[in-house]
N, C-alpha and C positions, 0 to 999 in steps of 0.2 A: 531922296528919302522921303517917304510918305510921313507926314506929320503923326507922330505916335500917341495920339490921344483918343479918348473915347468921345461919345457924343456930349458929355458934359464937361470936356476939356481937360480931364484928368489924364495925367501921363501914364502910358502903357508900356513905357520901356524904362526899366531900372537897371542899375549896374552897381557892382561892387569892384573894389579896387584895393586890395590889401598888399601891404609891403611884404615882401618876402617870397622866395621861390617856392611855388606849389601852394601858397596860402590861399589863393582863390580857389584852386581845386578842392582842398580839404573842407573850406567853408562851404562852398556850393553842394558838395556831396552831403554834407551834413543837413543843409536846408532840404534837399532832395529827399533824404531819408525820412525827415520829419514830415514832409507834405505828402509822401506816398500814402495812399489810402484817403487822404483828405481831399486831393485834386487829382485830376487826370493830368500826368505830366507827359511832356514830349521833349526831346532834346537830348542833351548829353551831360554826364559828369566824366572827369577825368581822373584816372589813378596814375601816379607816377612810381615806377618801381626801380629802385637804385640796384645796380649790379656791381659787385666788387671788381670785376674784370672789365669794366667799362667806365669811360668819363661821362658818358650820357646815359640817362635812364631810359627804361622802356616806358612807352606811354600807352595806357589803354583807356578807351572810351567805352563807357557803359550807356547804351540806349535806354532812356528813361521809360519808353512806352513798352519795351519788351524785355527789358533786362540783359539783353545780348551783350556781349563784350567784344570789341574790336581792338586789335593792336593797330595804332596809328603810327608807330614809329618803325623806321627801318634799321635793320642792324647793319651798320656800315663799318663794323670793326671797332676794336679797342680804342683806337687813337682817333676815332672820328670827332671832327669840329664841325661847328655850324649845325643848320636845322636838319634833323633826321625825320621829319614829318613825311609820311606816306600819303601824298595827297590823293592817290587813287582810293585809299581806305577812307580818307576824310570825305571824299565825294561819296562814297557809299553810305557813310554815316549821315550825311546831309539827306541823301534820297530816302533813307529808311526813316528818319525823322520827319521828313516832308510827307511820307506816306501815312504817318500817324498823327499828323496836325489836326485833321478834321475831327472834332469832338475833344480836343485837348482844352484844358483850363489854363495852362501856362506852358510856354516854351522856355526851357532853360538852356542857355548855351554857355559851355564851360569857359570858352574863351574867344574873345574878339581878338584874333591874332593877325599875323602878317597877311595870311590869305584872305581874311575878311577885310582888311584894310585895303586890299587890291579889289574889293568888290566881289570877291568869290567866296568859297566855303559857305558858312551859315549866313553870311550877310544877306544875300536874296530871301532866304527862309525868314529871317527876322522881318523884313519888310512884308512879306506875304502873311506872317501871322499877325501883325498890326493891322494890315488891311482886313484881316478876317475878324478883328476884334479880340485877338488873343494876346494877353499880356506876356511880356518877354522879360526875363531876367538874365543878364549877361556878366561874365567875368570879364575884366580888362585889366591889363598890367600897364605899368607906367610907359613903357616902350610905345604902346599902341594907342594910348590915351588920345593924343592928337588927332589921329585917323578916326578913332570912334566918336570922338566930339564933332568932327566933321560930318561923319556919317549920320549922327543923331541930329545935327543942327539945332543944339540947344534944347531939344525936347526930350531929355532922359533925366530921371530922377538918380542923383548920385545917393546911394544908400550907405548908411554907417557900417562899420564892422561891427555890428551887433545883431547877433542871431535872431532874437525876438523880434527886432524891428524890421529885419528882412522878411521874416516868415509872415509878419503882420502885413507888409507891403504886398506880398503875394496873395494873401488871402482876401484882402480889400480889393485887389485888382480883379480877382475872380468874382467877387460879389458885383463889382461895377459892371463887369461883362454880363453877369446873368440879370442884372435890372432891366 
């Protein structure tokens, strides 16, 4: 992993980890809504849609640069267990986010998940953004925290579950990049 700091040594990789299923998604979507118009955003936020006839929810990613929504879950039937992630659509979301990275003020990645823990998905784009001087905000759940911490190698800001403080971190990171 590239050391995620700017030329003044400030960390350019921040993460949130909120307890409860879907809490990171809701929080990051709120942050993105607030920052839209104040920053050029790149990356994704996720919406989980419960279905009465399914044990698994549908998962949609909204691309922050364009507003496009991609369904990243596969419908594997009412009794499906385990991961329903459609990795082909995730790959498409990464490619579209990468295409929008140039000129972005912030890369927001809704989840450092199993795919990222394996070095795929958004993980390479996080490194690319940091190398380009673009701050990154990531959601991390408890299950994937050890892999994320290994990925970040101690160079990530653990941000509190406080909307104002997270927005402030993003805006300050943008100002550091512009300086």
